[in-house]
C-alpha positions as CSV (number, residue, x, y, z in Angstrom):
1,M,-9.2,-16.3,-21.7
2,Q,-6.7,-15.7,-24.5
3,K,-9.3,-15.7,-27.2
4,P,-11.4,-12.8,-26.0
5,F,-8.3,-10.8,-25.2
6,A,-7.0,-11.4,-28.7
7,A,-10.3,-10.3,-30.2
8,F,-10.0,-7.1,-28.1
9,L,-6.6,-6.4,-29.5
10,S,-7.9,-6.8,-33.1
11,L,-10.5,-4.1,-32.5
12,G,-7.7,-1.7,-31.5
13,L,-9.4,-0.6,-28.3
14,L,-7.2,0.7,-25.6
15,A,-4.2,0.2,-27.8
16,M,-2.1,3.4,-27.3
17,P,1.0,4.1,-29.5
18,A,4.3,3.6,-27.8
19,E,5.0,7.4,-27.9
20,A,1.7,8.3,-26.3
21,A,1.9,10.1,-23.0
22,P,-0.6,10.9,-20.3
23,S,-2.7,13.9,-21.1
24,G,-2.9,15.2,-17.6
25,G,-6.5,16.0,-18.3
26,V,-8.2,13.5,-16.0
27,T,-8.9,14.1,-12.3
28,L,-9.5,11.2,-9.9
29,T,-11.5,11.6,-6.7
30,Y,-11.4,8.9,-4.1
31,Y,-14.4,8.1,-1.9
32,G,-13.1,5.2,0.1
33,R,-13.5,1.5,-0.3
34,A,-13.2,0.9,-4.1
35,S,-15.2,4.0,-5.1
36,V,-13.7,6.6,-7.4
37,K,-14.7,9.3,-9.9
38,L,-12.8,9.9,-13.1
39,R,-13.4,13.3,-14.7
40,T,-11.9,14.4,-18.0
41,A,-11.0,18.0,-18.7
42,G,-13.9,17.9,-21.3
43,G,-16.4,17.0,-18.6
44,L,-16.8,13.3,-19.1
45,V,-17.6,11.6,-15.7
46,V,-17.1,8.0,-14.8
47,Y,-17.9,6.5,-11.4
48,V,-16.6,3.1,-10.3
49,D,-18.2,1.1,-7.5
50,P,-20.3,3.8,-5.8
51,F,-20.8,3.4,-2.1
52,K,-20.5,6.4,0.1
53,G,-19.5,9.8,-1.3
54,D,-20.6,12.9,-3.2
55,Y,-22.1,11.6,-6.4
56,A,-23.9,14.8,-7.3
57,E,-21.9,15.5,-10.5
58,P,-23.9,13.7,-13.2
59,A,-22.3,10.6,-14.7
60,D,-21.8,9.5,-18.3
61,L,-20.9,6.0,-17.2
62,I,-21.2,4.0,-14.0
63,L,-19.1,0.9,-13.6
64,V,-19.8,-1.8,-11.0
65,T,-17.3,-4.5,-10.4
66,H,-19.5,-6.9,-8.4
67,G,-22.7,-7.2,-6.5
68,H,-21.6,-6.5,-2.9
69,D,-23.4,-3.6,-1.3
70,D,-20.3,-1.6,-0.7
71,H,-19.7,-1.5,-4.5
72,N,-23.1,-1.2,-6.2
73,Q,-25.0,1.8,-4.8
74,V,-25.8,3.1,-8.3
75,G,-29.0,4.8,-7.1
76,K,-27.0,7.4,-5.2
77,V,-25.4,8.7,-8.5
78,A,-26.7,11.6,-10.5
79,R,-26.9,10.8,-14.2
80,K,-26.7,12.6,-17.5
81,P,-29.3,11.7,-20.1
82,G,-28.1,8.5,-21.8
83,C,-25.8,7.5,-18.9
84,V,-24.9,3.8,-19.0
85,V,-24.8,1.6,-15.9
86,A,-22.6,-1.4,-16.6
87,A,-22.1,-4.3,-14.2
88,P,-21.8,-8.1,-14.2
89,A,-25.3,-9.8,-14.5
90,G,-27.3,-9.3,-11.4
91,A,-24.7,-7.1,-9.7
92,A,-26.5,-3.8,-9.8
93,A,-30.1,-2.7,-9.9
94,K,-31.5,-1.8,-13.3
95,A,-28.1,-2.0,-15.1
96,D,-28.1,-1.1,-18.8
97,L,-25.3,-3.4,-19.7
98,A,-24.4,-6.9,-18.4
99,V,-20.6,-6.9,-18.7
100,V,-18.6,-10.1,-19.4
101,E,-14.9,-10.6,-18.8
102,G,-12.9,-10.1,-22.1
103,R,-15.8,-8.4,-23.9
104,P,-15.0,-4.7,-24.6
105,F,-17.6,-2.0,-24.9
106,E,-17.8,1.8,-25.4
107,A,-20.1,4.4,-23.8
108,A,-20.0,8.2,-24.3
109,G,-16.7,7.7,-26.1
110,I,-15.1,5.9,-23.1
111,R,-13.6,2.6,-24.0
112,V,-13.8,-0.2,-21.4
113,L,-12.5,-3.7,-21.2
114,P,-13.8,-5.9,-18.3
115,V,-11.0,-8.1,-17.1
116,A,-10.5,-10.9,-14.6
117,A,-11.0,-10.2,-10.9
118,Y,-11.5,-13.1,-8.5
119,N,-10.2,-14.8,-5.4
120,K,-11.5,-17.1,-2.7
121,N,-14.1,-14.5,-1.6
122,H,-15.1,-13.4,-5.1
123,A,-16.3,-15.8,-7.8
124,R,-15.0,-15.5,-11.3
125,G,-17.8,-14.5,-13.6
126,E,-19.6,-12.6,-10.9
127,S,-16.8,-10.1,-10.4
128,V,-14.6,-8.1,-12.9
129,G,-12.0,-5.4,-13.0
130,Y,-11.9,-2.8,-15.7
131,L,-9.4,-1.2,-18.1
132,I,-10.8,2.3,-18.8
133,E,-9.5,4.5,-21.6
134,L,-10.4,8.2,-21.3
135,G,-8.7,11.5,-21.6
136,G,-5.7,9.9,-23.3
137,L,-5.0,7.6,-20.3
138,V,-5.5,3.9,-19.5
139,V,-6.7,3.3,-16.0
140,Y,-6.9,-0.2,-14.4
141,H,-9.4,-0.7,-11.6
142,S,-8.6,-4.1,-10.1
143,G,-12.0,-4.8,-8.6
144,D,-12.0,-7.0,-5.5
145,S,-9.2,-9.4,-6.4
146,S,-5.9,-11.0,-5.6
147,R,-2.9,-11.8,-7.7
148,Q,-3.9,-14.0,-10.7
149,P,-2.2,-15.3,-13.9
150,E,-4.5,-13.2,-16.1
151,M,-2.9,-10.0,-14.8
152,A,0.2,-10.8,-16.8
153,E,-1.8,-10.2,-20.0
154,L,-2.3,-6.6,-19.0
155,A,1.4,-5.8,-19.1
156,S,1.1,-4.9,-22.8
157,R,-1.8,-2.5,-22.3
158,K,0.5,0.5,-21.3
159,I,-1.5,1.1,-18.1
160,D,-0.9,4.7,-16.8
161,W,-2.6,4.2,-13.4
162,A,-3.5,1.0,-11.6
163,L,-6.0,1.2,-8.7
164,L,-5.4,-1.9,-6.6
165,C,-7.2,-3.2,-3.6
166,T,-5.0,-3.7,-0.5
167,D,-7.1,-4.7,2.5
168,G,-5.5,-8.1,3.1
169,Y,-8.7,-9.8,4.3
170,W,-11.2,-10.0,1.5
171,N,-8.6,-9.4,-1.1
172,M,-4.8,-9.2,-1.5
173,G,-2.8,-7.2,1.0
174,P,-0.3,-4.3,0.3
175,A,2.7,-6.5,-0.5
176,E,0.8,-8.7,-3.0
177,A,-0.8,-5.6,-4.5
178,A,2.6,-4.0,-5.1
179,E,3.6,-7.2,-6.9
180,C,0.5,-6.8,-9.1
181,A,1.5,-3.2,-9.9
182,A,4.8,-4.5,-11.2
183,L,3.1,-7.4,-13.0
184,V,0.8,-5.2,-15.0
185,K,3.6,-2.7,-15.6
186,A,1.6,0.2,-14.4
187,K,3.4,3.6,-14.6
188,R,1.8,4.8,-11.4
189,S,-0.5,3.1,-8.8
190,I,-3.0,4.0,-6.1
191,P,-4.1,1.8,-3.2
192,I,-7.9,1.4,-2.9
193,H,-10.1,-0.8,-0.7
194,S,-7.4,-0.7,2.0
195,S,-9.6,-1.6,4.9
196,P,-11.6,-4.8,5.5
197,N,-14.5,-2.8,7.0
198,G,-13.9,0.9,6.9
199,L,-13.4,3.4,4.0
200,S,-9.6,3.2,4.2
201,D,-6.7,2.0,6.4
202,A,-3.7,4.3,6.6
203,A,-1.3,1.5,7.6
204,N,-2.1,-0.6,4.5
205,E,-1.9,2.4,2.3
206,K,1.5,3.3,3.7
207,A,2.7,-0.2,3.3
208,F,1.7,-0.3,-0.3
209,A,3.3,3.1,-1.0
210,A,6.5,1.8,0.4
211,A,6.5,-1.3,-1.7
212,A,5.2,-0.1,-5.0
213,P,7.4,2.3,-7.1
214,G,5.4,5.2,-8.3
215,A,2.6,4.7,-5.8
216,L,0.5,7.6,-4.7
217,V,-1.9,7.6,-1.7
218,V,-5.1,9.6,-2.2
219,P,-7.0,10.3,1.0
220,V,-10.8,9.7,1.2
221,G,-12.5,12.7,-0.3
222,G,-9.2,13.8,-2.0
223,S,-8.6,14.5,-5.7
224,V,-5.5,14.2,-7.8
225,G,-4.7,15.0,-11.4
226,L,-3.6,11.9,-13.3
């Protein structure tokens, strides 16, 4: 996948200068499973993997990582006029954009790069993660995944926050996720999808926080400034 990634670099998308620092203008709200809201100080709203939560604030962009029912409930999300729903082909009802690993796009001024996300339970090509640039930050959402060689390519992307699945059943567990946080060289990280079946699992979240430097646990329904 080197060729698409190289093309992405040539476009200059998500490339932040070395001296750039997080703006502090983005708020993350966690809804459990892999579902989050990212809201900039200017009012741009991105939802990733809607499932169960309060999706009443209208979205500018909805991102779906794959077609499992606990990740693609886009019909629950309020939308602004012109809102874009982006997902791998067939992963979400009435998606506006079929995303492809390594092919960047922009919606509402938000720059996004779909990246590899796969393991024995999630087929490559049907599942992606996302690099999202908004509010002066680069946020990595791993999607449902385990450690993979392609993650090493993300180390140069100056990721401010990595959101990493940690359930240890469908995906990697806390120890492996902590290794991935180091592999992608994220400045900070948050465990998501920590339970095989429920919205979250406190033991897996605690184990990740103990193993990953700079980790922060966000409770279901909680919000944090990034």
